[in-house]
ROKE-568588 format. One record per residue (C-alpha): residue in three letters; chain; z, x, y. Coordinates in Angstrom, 3 decimals. Layout:
N
<rec residuo="ALA" cadena="A" zz="Z" xx="X" yy="Y"/>
...
% end
This chain:
68
<rec residuo="UNK" cadena="A" zz="0.000" xx="0.000" yy="0.000"/>
<rec residuo="UNK" cadena="A" zz="-0.945" xx="1.427" yy="3.378"/>
<rec residuo="UNK" cadena="A" zz="1.628" xx="1.732" yy="6.119"/>
<rec residuo="UNK" cadena="A" zz="-0.294" xx="-0.765" yy="8.295"/>
<rec residuo="UNK" cadena="A" zz="-0.202" xx="-3.344" yy="5.512"/>
<rec residuo="UNK" cadena="A" zz="3.457" xx="-2.600" yy="4.816"/>
<rec residuo="UNK" cadena="A" zz="4.359" xx="-3.082" yy="8.475"/>
<rec residuo="UNK" cadena="A" zz="2.416" xx="-6.353" yy="8.630"/>
<rec residuo="UNK" cadena="A" zz="4.075" xx="-7.705" yy="5.478"/>
<rec residuo="UNK" cadena="A" zz="7.528" xx="-6.757" yy="6.766"/>
<rec residuo="UNK" cadena="A" zz="6.812" xx="-8.502" yy="10.075"/>
<rec residuo="UNK" cadena="A" zz="5.487" xx="-11.619" yy="8.344"/>
<rec residuo="UNK" cadena="A" zz="8.534" xx="-11.781" yy="6.093"/>
<rec residuo="UNK" cadena="A" zz="10.784" xx="-11.577" yy="9.165"/>
<rec residuo="UNK" cadena="A" zz="8.829" xx="-14.445" yy="10.729"/>
<rec residuo="UNK" cadena="A" zz="9.250" xx="-16.504" yy="7.556"/>
<rec residuo="UNK" cadena="A" zz="12.999" xx="-15.853" yy="7.482"/>
<rec residuo="UNK" cadena="A" zz="13.343" xx="-17.023" yy="11.078"/>
<rec residuo="UNK" cadena="A" zz="11.360" xx="-20.190" yy="10.323"/>
<rec residuo="UNK" cadena="A" zz="13.603" xx="-20.886" yy="7.328"/>
<rec residuo="UNK" cadena="A" zz="16.705" xx="-20.421" yy="9.464"/>
<rec residuo="UNK" cadena="A" zz="15.406" xx="-22.798" yy="12.130"/>
<rec residuo="UNK" cadena="A" zz="14.643" xx="-25.379" yy="9.439"/>
<rec residuo="UNK" cadena="A" zz="18.044" xx="-24.770" yy="7.803"/>
<rec residuo="UNK" cadena="A" zz="16.141" xx="-24.234" yy="4.548"/>
<rec residuo="UNK" cadena="A" zz="16.741" xx="-22.016" yy="1.533"/>
<rec residuo="UNK" cadena="A" zz="14.175" xx="-20.097" yy="-0.508"/>
<rec residuo="UNK" cadena="A" zz="13.885" xx="-19.122" yy="-4.166"/>
<rec residuo="UNK" cadena="A" zz="10.937" xx="-17.054" yy="-5.368"/>
<rec residuo="UNK" cadena="A" zz="9.146" xx="-17.123" yy="-8.714"/>
<rec residuo="UNK" cadena="A" zz="6.708" xx="-14.245" yy="-9.115"/>
<rec residuo="UNK" cadena="A" zz="4.434" xx="-12.794" yy="-11.756"/>
<rec residuo="UNK" cadena="A" zz="1.603" xx="-10.496" yy="-10.705"/>
<rec residuo="UNK" cadena="A" zz="3.375" xx="-9.577" yy="-7.466"/>
<rec residuo="UNK" cadena="A" zz="6.175" xx="-8.029" yy="-9.532"/>
<rec residuo="UNK" cadena="A" zz="8.936" xx="-9.007" yy="-7.124"/>
<rec residuo="UNK" cadena="A" zz="7.171" xx="-7.864" yy="-3.953"/>
<rec residuo="UNK" cadena="A" zz="7.809" xx="-11.142" yy="-2.120"/>
<rec residuo="UNK" cadena="A" zz="11.539" xx="-11.057" yy="-2.868"/>
<rec residuo="UNK" cadena="A" zz="11.680" xx="-7.365" yy="-1.943"/>
<rec residuo="UNK" cadena="A" zz="10.020" xx="-8.037" yy="1.411"/>
<rec residuo="UNK" cadena="A" zz="12.392" xx="-10.887" yy="2.192"/>
<rec residuo="UNK" cadena="A" zz="15.544" xx="-9.017" yy="1.196"/>
<rec residuo="UNK" cadena="A" zz="14.414" xx="-5.942" yy="3.132"/>
<rec residuo="UNK" cadena="A" zz="15.905" xx="-7.614" yy="6.215"/>
<rec residuo="UNK" cadena="A" zz="19.636" xx="-7.522" yy="6.889"/>
<rec residuo="UNK" cadena="A" zz="21.174" xx="-10.980" yy="6.707"/>
<rec residuo="UNK" cadena="A" zz="18.387" xx="-12.451" yy="4.583"/>
<rec residuo="UNK" cadena="A" zz="20.938" xx="-13.772" yy="2.098"/>
<rec residuo="UNK" cadena="A" zz="21.652" xx="-16.677" yy="4.434"/>
<rec residuo="UNK" cadena="A" zz="18.311" xx="-18.221" yy="3.405"/>
<rec residuo="UNK" cadena="A" zz="17.220" xx="-16.287" yy="0.305"/>
<rec residuo="UNK" cadena="A" zz="18.952" xx="-17.718" yy="-2.762"/>
<rec residuo="UNK" cadena="A" zz="17.328" xx="-15.535" yy="-5.425"/>
<rec residuo="UNK" cadena="A" zz="14.193" xx="-14.903" yy="-7.381"/>
<rec residuo="UNK" cadena="A" zz="12.622" xx="-14.509" yy="-10.787"/>
<rec residuo="UNK" cadena="A" zz="9.942" xx="-12.123" yy="-11.945"/>
<rec residuo="UNK" cadena="A" zz="8.310" xx="-13.258" yy="-15.157"/>
<rec residuo="UNK" cadena="A" zz="5.165" xx="-11.787" yy="-16.602"/>
<rec residuo="UNK" cadena="A" zz="4.613" xx="-13.005" yy="-20.151"/>
<rec residuo="UNK" cadena="A" zz="3.424" xx="-16.553" yy="-20.725"/>
<rec residuo="UNK" cadena="A" zz="6.334" xx="-17.252" yy="-23.067"/>
<rec residuo="UNK" cadena="A" zz="8.867" xx="-16.219" yy="-20.425"/>
<rec residuo="UNK" cadena="A" zz="7.127" xx="-18.318" yy="-17.769"/>
<rec residuo="UNK" cadena="A" zz="7.281" xx="-21.359" yy="-20.045"/>
<rec residuo="UNK" cadena="A" zz="10.892" xx="-20.653" yy="-20.927"/>
<rec residuo="UNK" cadena="A" zz="12.401" xx="-20.170" yy="-17.470"/>
<rec residuo="UNK" cadena="A" zz="10.040" xx="-21.696" yy="-14.934"/>
% end
């Protein structure tokens, strides 16, 4: 990942967190091919636990069917 892309993703995740706070919403992620990248971007920011509840990374079809 290039530094420009990394910076953009970090900024976008900060924007999402602020929108969630304004909406008084919570977020849970379920990822596969992204390998946890979305959750990592969100939890990169201090204080993100006020809106980020948790996340799952599942890759195999059997695990997806079992837990999602």
